[in-house]
C-alpha positions in Angstrom: 35.1 26.3 27.5 31.3 26.0 26.4 30.4 22.9 27.4 29.5 20.4 25.4 25.8 18.1 25.4 24.1 15.4 22.8 21.2 16.9 20.3 18.0 14.4 19.8 15.3 14.6 17.5 12.7 12.4 17.1 11.3 12.5 13.5 7.4 11.6 12.8 8.0 8.2 11.1 10.1 6.8 14.7 13.8 7.4 13.5 15.9 9.0 16.5 18.6 10.8 15.6 21.1 11.8 17.7 23.7 15.2 17.2 27.1 15.1 19.1 29.1 16.5 21.9 28.9 19.5 20.5 29.1 22.9 22.3 26.6 24.6 19.1 22.8 26.3 19.9 21.2 23.7 17.5 17.3 24.2 17.6 16.2 22.0 14.7 17.2 18.8 12.4 16.0 18.4 8.8 15.7 16.0 6.8 14.9 15.4 2.8 14.3 11.8 1.4 14.2 11.9 -1.6 12.6 8.7 -4.1 14.8 9.5 -7.5 14.3 8.0 -10.4 15.8 5.2 -10.8 13.2 4.4 -7.9 16.0 4.6 -5.5 16.0 6.6 -2.3 18.0 9.2 -1.0 18.6 10.7 2.5 19.9 14.3 2.7 20.1 15.6 6.4 21.1 18.4 8.9 20.6 20.7 11.9 19.6 24.5 12.3 20.3 27.4 15.3 16.8 28.1 14.3 13.5 27.1 13.2 13.4 30.0 10.0 16.8 28.9 9.0 16.0 25.6 9.2 13.0 26.1 7.0 14.6 27.7 4.1 16.2 24.5 3.4 13.0 23.7 2.5 12.6 25.4 -1.0 16.2 24.5 -1.5 14.7 20.3 -1.6 12.0 22.5 -4.0 15.0 23.8 -6.2 17.3 20.0 -5.7 13.6 18.0 -6.9 13.9 19.8 -10.1 17.3 19.9 -11.2 17.9 16.4 -9.8 15.0 14.6 -11.5 13.7 13.4 -8.4 10.1 11.4 -8.7 8.8 12.6 -5.2 10.6 14.1 -1.7 9.7 14.7 1.1 11.0 17.1 3.7 10.9 17.5 7.6 11.7 20.2 10.4 11.9 18.5 14.1 12.9 20.4 16.7 15.8 19.2 19.0 16.0 17.6 22.5 18.9 19.0 24.5 20.5 15.4 26.9 
């Protein structure tokens, strides 16, 4: 059985997200902060097993922005640190 561990992502704005315990080899955390038409903010996030996989979410974020009518959005990717 694989040993479980925690993963930590620290975003540029200082937000810290801890994932785990997990035995899965996630390497990156991604976050979308969307500003809706009514001015409210929604946050979507996830983790991936590679940087390439995380970057694919950027395309999905662009499509979601158009489909859902977001005023704006920010997409961020950071590396996860095992702890």
